[in-house]
N, C-alpha and C positions, 0 to 999 in steps of 0.2 A: 504494500500500500504506500503510495507516494504521499509525503507530507509537505505541504507548502501553504501559502496563504489561502485561507478558506473564508469566503464572505460570510459575515454574521452580524448580529446586532447586540452581542454581549458587551459588557463594560470594557473589556480589554480591546475589542475591535474598535470601539469609539474613542479609546484613550489615545493620548499622544504616543507616537511610536517609541519614545524613550522610556516610557513606563514599563511595557512588557520586557524590553531589553534590560532594564534595571532589575526587574524581578528575576530574569534568567541569570544575570551576572551575579547578583547577590546569592541566588540559590547555589550556584557553582562554588562559591566561597564558603557559605554557611554549612554546606553539606560536609565539609572537612573541618570547619571550625567548631561546630557543635559536638558535644560529647556523644559517643556511641554507647548504647543503642538508641536512647530515647530522643536525642536531638534530631538525627536524620529521619526518624520515624514521624515525629511531629511535623517536620518540614515537608516530608512527602505527603502527609495527610492534608496539610494546608494547600499544597499545589493540586492535589487530587480534588479538593473542594472547589478550587478555582476552575479546573477543567470542567467539572460538572455544572458549575454556574455558567461558564462560557459556552458550554455545549460544543467544544472544539473536538473534532474527530482525531485525537492524538493518543487516546488511551491504549488502543490496540497496538499501534506502532511502538509505543513506549514499552508495553509489556513484551512484545516480540524482541525488542532491542535489549532489554534488561534481563530476559530469561537466561541466556547463556552465562551471564555474569553471576546471576543468582545460583546457578548450578555449581559453578566452580567455587564460589565463595562458601557454599554449603559443604562441598566436599572437603575444602581446605580447613575451614574453621569449625564446621559442625561435625564432620566424620573423623578427620585425623586430629584436629585440634581440640575436640570435645567442648567447643564453646558455641553452641547453636545460637545463643543470644547475640554474640558478636557478629555471627554470620547474618543474622536478621538485621542488625543495625547497618552493616556494610551494604547489604542488599538494598535497604531503604535509601542509603546515600546514593547509590548508582541510579536508582529509580527516580529520585528527586532531581538529579542533574539532567537526566534524559527528558523527564517530563517538563522541566522548566524550559529547556532549549526548544523542544517541539511545540510547546505552548506559545513561545515567542514567535517561532517560525510560522505558526498557523494564524496569528492575530496581527502581525505587523505587515501592512501592505508595502511593497517595495517603493511604489511611487510616493506614498506619504512619508516614508523614511528618508528618501532623497530630498523631498521638500523641507523636512524638518532639519536635516543636516545643512542644507543650503541656507536656511534661515539663520542658523548659528554661525554662518560664515565658513563652513567646512568646504574645502576644495571639492569640485565635482569628481575628480579622479578618485579621491578617497571614498566618497559616497558611493560611487559605482562599484568600487572594489568590495566594499562592505556588503552592499546589496547583492552583488553577484555571488559572494561567498555564501550568504544565507540561502540563496536560491540554487546553488550548485547541485546539492544532493537531490532535491525534488526534480530538477530538470533532467539529471542523468537517469534517475529511476523511471521517469516518464518515457524518456527516449529508449531505455532498455526494454520497457514493456512493448513499445511500438516495434522495435527490431525483433523481439521474440515472436510477436504475432505474425510479422511479415515472413520470418524464416520458417515458422510452423506451416504457414500457407504454402510454402515452397517444398514442404515435405520433410523438414528437419524434425527429428525425434529427440526430445529432451528428457524423456522418461525411459526407465528401464535399468539396465545394469550400470555400475559405476563407470565402466569404460565408455558406454554410450553417452553418459552425462558429461564425461571429460572431453569426449570428441566434439560435443556440441558447444563447448566453451569458445573455441576459435571463431566459428561462424557468428557468434553473438558478440564477442569482445572486439573483433576487428572493426565491424561497422560502427560500434559504439565509440571507439577511440577516434576513428577517422571523422565521424560526424562531429564529435566534440572539437577536434582540431579545426575543421572547416568553419564551425560556428565562431570559434575564437577569432579567426582571421576576418570573417565577415563583420563581427562586432567591432573589431579594431578599426576597420575601414570606415564603418558607419559613425563611430564615435569621433574619429579624427575629422571626418567631414562636418561634424556638429561642433567642432571646436573644443573637444575635451581637454586638449593640452593647453588651452588658454589660461592666462593668469587672472582674468577678470572674474570677480565674484558674480555668481548668478543670483537673480532675484526670483524666488518661487512665486508662482501665480496664486496658488491656493495652499498656503502653509497650514499644517494641522493645528487646530486650536489647543492651547495649553492652559491649564488652570492652576490656581494657587494650591489647591488640594493635591493635584498630581505632583507638583513640585515638592510639596511637603512630604508626600509618600516616598518620592525618590531620595530626598535628603534623609528621611527616616531609615530607608533601607541601607543607605551608605553608612549612616551613623551606627545602626545596629550591626552591620557587618564588621566595621572597624572595632566596635566594642567586643564582639564575639572573638575576634582574632586576638585582641589584647588580653582578654580573660583566659583564653586557651593557651597561648604561646608565650605570653610575657610573664 
């Protein structure tokens, strides 16, 4: 399942793009700063509540992404280490980080993010780089799905023995890599034609509205993250 921006009417969809990104960034730090096991578990619970309120379709991809880590953490800490509680806390840490990132990815519109960065005076080259990075995985997964469907229509078999699955990798990987390289070249030409390398600051036509409450939330997240780091490591 490809995860990217999904239109919605939840509070994070309507929020300033910096707010979901601040939540994701603070989650990545707090997941390590908060004590195991209850800190990451509470953090994962808060993010899960946000996902349910937002109705963002990120729960299934988050579970599929975190499941292999859960298995290895349980084997290492629960079976061999005889500490299943620690395994549970570390699993909650991984789940919180993945859930925070996917939630930001599903609620931040790339265009609104570029306008928000331009309003703050950030160069367009950096804005495009950040936006392209956030959209890289969804675009590659969507293109891989299209290539898989096209190759299966041509008679490619991707199921069966492990040797048949291995033989199907090349017909899928080569078109994916070549199409990605061709897209990079096309985008570079298009962006150069639009003056991406210019030094003039751009003026956004429709900058996303920001409120004092959201700014307070972002500063609160930053202060809470710094406090958690200081309590844990200082």
